[in-house]
N, C-alpha and C positions, 0 to 999 in steps of 0.2 A: 211628685213630692214638692211641697211648698218649701221654699228656701229657708224660711224662718224656722222650720223644723230642725235645721242643722244644730240649733242651739240646744234642742231638747233630746235629740236622738244620738245615742252613742253607737255609731256604726261598727266600731271595733268590737264592742261588747256583743252586738247582734251576731257578728260573724265568729266571735270567740277567739279573736286574735289580739296580739299586743299592738300597741301604737307604733312600734318600730317593725312591724311584720313586713316581710318582703312581698313583692308582687306575686310570687309563686305561692307563698303561704296564704295570701288572700284568695287566690284562685282556687286552691285546694279546699280551703274552708267553705267557700261558696258552693263548690260542686257537691261537697259532702252534704251540706245542709239542704241544698236545693233538691237533691235526690230524696233525702229523708222526708222533707215536708211537701213534696210535689203533690198537687191535688189529685193526680191520677192514682197515687199510692195511698191517698187518704180521702176517699170519696165521702162527702157529707161532713167532713171535719172542718168547721169554720176556723178554728184556732190554728190548724195546720196551714190552711190557705193563707191566713193573715201572716203567719210566720214566714211562709214562702215569699210573700210580697215584701216583707221587711228585709229578708235576706237579699232579694233581688235589688231592692232599693239601695241597701248598704254597698253591695258589690258594684253597682253602677257608678257610685261616687269614688270608692276607695280603689277601684281598678284603673281609674283614670288619673294619671300623675298630677295633672294640673288641678282637676277637681279635688283630689285628696289634699293638695297644698292649700286650696281655698277653704276646704272644710276644716282643716287643722287650724288655720288662721282665724276663722270665724268662731270656732269653739274656744280658742285661746282668748279672744276678745270678750267672749261671753255676751255679745249683743249682735243683733243682725246687721251684717254688712251688705245683705242683699234683700231684695223685696219680694214679697210673695202675695198671693191672693187665693181665695177659695174659688171653686168652680162656679160658674154662673149657671143659669137655667139651661136645661137640655133643650134640644130641638133642632130645627132645620138649619139650613145655611151652611152645613158642613163644618160647623164650629165644634172644636173639641174642648176649648177652654174659654171661659169668660169670667173675669174677675175684676174687682174694683180697687181704686186707691193704690195703685202699684208704683207710681212713678216718683223718682227723686225730684225734689223741688216742687212737687204738686201742692196746690193749696187745698185746704179742707173743702169738704162739700159732700152732700149726700149722693148716694148711688141712684142714678136715674133708671128708667126702664130700658130694656135692651133695645138697641137700635144700631143699624150698621152705619155709624157716623164716621167722620174723618175722611179726608181726601188723600189721594196719593198712595201708591203701593210701595213696598220695600224694594230696595236694590239688592236682589239676590246675588248679584256678582260680587257684592261686598261682604259676603258671608265669611266669617273667620272664626277660628277656634282658639282655645287657650284661655289662660287666666288673665287677670288684669284688675286694675282698681275699679271700684264701683262708685257711682255718684256722678255729679256734674263735673264737666271739665270745660274750661274756657276755650274758645276757638278764635284765632286771630288771623286775619289776612296779612299777606306780606306788604311791605312798603307803606305801613301805616293805614291799611284798609280797615274799615270798621270791623269790629269783632263779631263773630257769629255767637249765637246763644250757646249755652252749655248743653252738652249731651245729657240725656236722661237714660236711666237703665230700668229694666223690668225683667221678671223671670216668669216662665211658664212651664208647666208639665204637660207632655203629650203622651199618647199611648205608643206602644211599641209599633203597632200597625201604622199609626200616623207618621212615625219617623221613617218607616220603610217606604210608604207610598207618597209621602208629602201631604200636607194638610194646611188648613187655614185656622188661625185662632183670632178671637176678638178680644182686645184689651180695652177695658172701660176706663175712661178718664174720670177724674173727680167731678167734672161738670156733667157727666152722663153720656158724653160722646163715646164712640167706639172706634178704635183704630184696628183695621184689619191687617194682620201680619201673615204673609204666606211663608210657610215653612217648607223648604225644599226636601225632596226625597233623599234619604241616606244621611240625614243629619245625625250627629252624635251628641250625647250628653256633654254639656259644657260649651258647645259651640254657640255662637251668637249670630243673630240676624239684625242687620242694620236697616232701619226704616228712615230714609232721609227726610229731613224737614219736620220731624215730629218731636224735636227737642225743645229746649227753652228758647223763646224769642230773643233776638239781639239786634243791634244796629245793622249788622251785616247779614241778617237772615237768621232763621231758626237753626238750632243745632239738630242732631239726629237722636233717634231712639234706638238703643241697643237692647235687644231682647235675648236673654240667655235661656237656652232650652235644656230641660231635664227630660230624659226618656224613661218611661216606666219599664219594668221588667216584664217578662212573658213566661207563662207556665211551661212552654215547650222549647221555644227558641232562645238561644243565648248568642249575643253578638260578640265577636272576637275580631276587632278591626273591621274589615269589610267582609269577613267570613261569618257564616251562621253555623252554630253547633247545635246538634240534637243528639239525644240518646234513643236508639232504636231497639225495642224489645224484639228478640228473635226466638222462635220456638226451638226446642232441643233438636227436633228432627230436621228443621231447616238448617241449623248450625252443622249438623252431621252430614246431611246429604246435599246441602246447597239449595238455593232457592232464588227466585226473583220476586221482590216485594215492592209495594208502592209506598212512597213516603211523601208527606205534605211539605210544601215549601212556603217561605214567607210571602211569596207572590200569588198564593192561592192555587198553585198547580199541584198535581200529583205526578211524580216521576218515578220510573222504575229504577231500582238499584239491585245489582247482583250480589248475592251472598255466596261466597265461595264455600265449597264443601270443607268441613273441618275448621271453620272460623271459630275464634275464641272471643270471649268477652273482652272488651277493651280495644279491639281492632277498630281503627278509624278508616272509613271509606270516604272518598271525595267525589262530590258532584260539582263539576266545574260550571261556573257561571250562574249558579243558583243561590248565591249569597246576596249581599247588599248591592243594589244598583244605584249609582249616583253619577252626577256630572262633575268633572274636575277640569277646569281650564278649557271648557268647551268640548271635552271628549267624554265618552261613556266609560265608566269604571264599574266592573262587576267582580265581586268576591265569589268564593265558593261555598258550598255547603259541606260541612264536615260531620259525618254520621258515625257516631260511636256505637258499636254493636254491644248489646247486653243480652246474653243468652238467658232466656226466661226458664226457670225451673218451677213447674207447677207444684202447689202444695197439696192439692186434693186430687187423687187419681182413682179411677175406677179399678175394680179387681182385675179386669182384663188388662188395663194399662200397667198395673203393678207387675203382673205376670210377664208382660212384654219387656219391662225394664229388667226383671230378673233374668230373662233369657238373654237380653243384651249383655248384662254383666257376666253371665257364664260364657258367652261367645267371645268376650274381650278380656277375660281374666288374665291373659298374658301381657296385657298392655298396662304398664305402671306409669302414670303421669308424674310420680314423685321419685322416680328411680335415681335422679341426680341431685336430689334435694340435700342429702347429707354431705355429699362432696362439695356442694356450693357453700355449705354452712361453715366450712373449715376457715378459721381466722388466721 
């Protein structure tokens, strides 16, 4: 998502919630709409797919407290407090984003051809999250030392997969040069990567470039902190009798998960260590994969299958799943 779109897009309206909606209300609205418009449930429906993307985009911002505060502030001002750019040409080099004229304080100038310009890589140990002011900020050394140049800010959108694996983006300067920015694996929407020495020049040296990252949504996987959530369709017989099925992970693996006999829709199963994997203070951190079971009821059955269901109903007619419903309804 380009940051300037914050001015034009009403994420609250997209999710159908009020501006004072709680985190839980936002999560519930997102899950409901994501299931409704999921491409797997609407094959070939471009409008549903776009709605799914819009819902994921809105949730990625409103579900993050700091991002939501920034969004509300930008909408209240009615003008862009952040910078954005359109995607550059596709192609090699591993680049997922290339766009021009992004930087605060940059002079005018035409967009040049794509080239891997710029020297020096980012200091990934200086990655930090959270909100903050945007624009240049003066940097002064202690004891009367010459001031460093102001920091510059930019924004970029990367794919869900790029955030999981880590990636590299190329940001084009107004003069046509390109700054390569390495994005570490596990980054979240709203976090920033600092590229040292790529800010405004100053007597004490150049300031830094702060690149804020927005992560696109995904049609199957949903990030919840360092955990990954998915909804797993399970056949009726698998739910009744139990089964072992394979599920895909964000790391390209297929792992087995055991479905216990008698499982109901809504049951959440955990696969440890198959969530987001990232580094924090020099150590590896791994979330889990949370699998929500959804018992699938087929719409079209053969005559043989219908007779089998009728036989099942006859064999289990003494089992009433609603026997305690009225008792629970007493106020």
